Structures are given as C-alpha cells and as structure tokens.
C-alpha positions as CSV (number, residue, x, y, z in Angstrom):
1,X,-31.4,61.7,-55.7
2,X,-32.4,59.7,-58.1
3,X,-36.4,60.3,-59.8
4,X,-38.6,56.9,-59.8
5,X,-42.4,57.9,-60.5
6,X,-44.2,60.3,-59.2
7,X,-41.7,60.4,-55.6
8,X,-38.4,61.0,-54.9
9,X,-35.6,58.8,-54.1
10,X,-32.8,59.3,-52.2
11,X,-30.3,56.5,-51.0
12,X,-28.7,57.8,-48.1
13,X,-25.0,56.8,-47.5
14,X,-25.0,54.0,-44.6
15,X,-27.8,52.0,-46.4
16,X,-31.2,51.2,-45.4
17,X,-30.6,50.3,-41.8
18,X,-29.9,53.8,-41.3
19,X,-33.1,55.5,-42.1
20,X,-34.3,54.8,-38.5
21,X,-35.1,57.9,-37.5
22,X,-35.7,59.5,-41.1
23,X,-38.9,60.3,-42.8
24,X,-39.3,57.8,-45.7
25,X,-39.3,60.1,-48.9
26,X,-42.4,58.5,-51.6
27,X,-41.5,55.5,-53.3
28,X,-38.2,54.6,-50.9
29,X,-39.1,51.9,-49.2
30,X,-40.2,50.0,-52.4
31,X,-37.2,50.8,-54.4
32,X,-34.8,49.7,-51.8
33,X,-37.1,46.6,-51.6
34,X,-37.3,46.0,-55.7
35,X,-33.0,46.5,-55.3
36,X,-31.7,43.4,-56.9
37,X,-28.9,41.5,-55.0
38,X,-26.4,42.8,-57.4
39,X,-27.0,46.5,-57.2
40,X,-27.1,46.2,-53.6
41,X,-24.0,45.0,-53.7
42,X,-22.7,47.8,-55.7
43,X,-24.5,50.7,-53.8
44,X,-23.2,49.0,-50.2
45,X,-19.4,48.0,-51.6
46,X,-19.0,51.5,-52.8
47,X,-19.8,53.3,-50.2
48,X,-17.8,51.2,-47.3
49,X,-15.5,51.4,-49.3
50,X,-15.1,55.2,-50.0
51,X,-15.9,55.2,-46.2
52,X,-12.7,52.7,-45.8
53,X,-10.5,54.7,-47.8
54,X,-11.9,58.0,-46.5
55,X,-10.8,56.7,-42.7
56,X,-7.5,55.7,-43.9
57,X,-6.8,59.3,-46.1
58,X,-7.8,60.7,-41.5
59,X,-5.3,58.3,-40.0
60,X,-2.3,59.1,-43.2
61,X,-3.0,62.8,-41.5
62,X,-1.3,61.0,-38.3
63,X,2.3,61.0,-40.7
64,X,2.5,64.5,-39.1
65,X,5.9,64.6,-37.3
66,X,5.8,67.7,-36.4
67,X,2.2,67.6,-35.2
68,X,3.0,63.6,-33.8
69,X,5.6,61.7,-32.5
70,X,5.4,58.1,-33.3
71,X,8.4,55.3,-33.7
72,X,8.6,52.7,-36.1
73,X,7.4,49.7,-34.4
74,X,4.3,51.7,-33.6
75,X,3.8,52.2,-37.6
76,X,4.8,48.1,-38.1
77,X,2.1,47.7,-35.5
78,X,-0.9,49.6,-37.1
79,X,-0.1,48.5,-40.7
80,X,0.3,44.5,-40.1
81,X,-3.1,44.8,-38.4
82,X,-4.8,47.0,-41.7
83,X,-3.2,44.3,-43.9
84,X,-4.3,41.6,-42.0
85,X,-8.1,42.9,-41.6
86,X,-7.5,43.1,-44.9
87,X,-5.6,39.8,-46.5
88,X,-9.0,38.4,-43.6
89,X,-11.8,40.2,-45.9
90,X,-10.5,39.5,-48.7
91,X,-10.2,35.7,-47.6
92,X,-14.1,35.9,-47.1
93,X,-15.2,37.1,-51.1
94,X,-12.7,34.1,-52.3
95,X,-13.2,31.3,-49.6
96,X,-16.9,31.5,-48.4
97,X,-17.3,30.4,-44.6
98,X,-17.4,26.8,-44.6
99,X,-20.4,24.4,-43.8
100,X,-21.0,23.2,-40.3
101,X,-20.5,19.5,-40.3
102,X,-23.6,17.3,-40.9
103,X,-24.7,13.7,-40.8
C-alpha cells in the first residue's frame, strides 16, 4: 500500500482495467489519473514482465519426466513459438508501426 494525502491507494496487480467490480479507495482514481506515462509504463511493464516470468516458471514444471511424457520435437515447437513471439514483441519496442500511406 502507498499512502497519499488522507486516503490509501492500492495499485492492483492487473492495472486500472482490473478495477472493475472493486470499490475504488479514496484518492485511488485521482492518483492513477495523475500518473505520468513513464510511471504508468514502469508499473505496468513490471507487473506484466513478472507475470510472464511466473508463467514461464509454471511451464518449466512440465519438464518433470516422471510426471509428463514428451519428445524433443514438441519441446522444439514450444520454444520456437515462444522465441518467435519474444522477437515480435521486442521489435515493437525498437521499430514502431509504419504509418499508413497518405497523399
């Protein structure tokens, strides 16, 4: 929890869109609205990165050969797809979308 002014502000793990159905605590909405784009990026990128890392850890649980049966081709498919998606996402940060053609 983070204290701001008279009220308490709780930043939920999934960002503003996950506030649906939750009671908004005093000053929470105002604090999120006043958040800079840099702060919002840091908050969301940190949460989302940690989420991806946690899901990779869970995927790693499938490596237990005493519980699961798999072959190298299946493993190759899984990691090829993960690596392809990582390259796509990385490219979004380095090479912004091309703008549509205009006359």
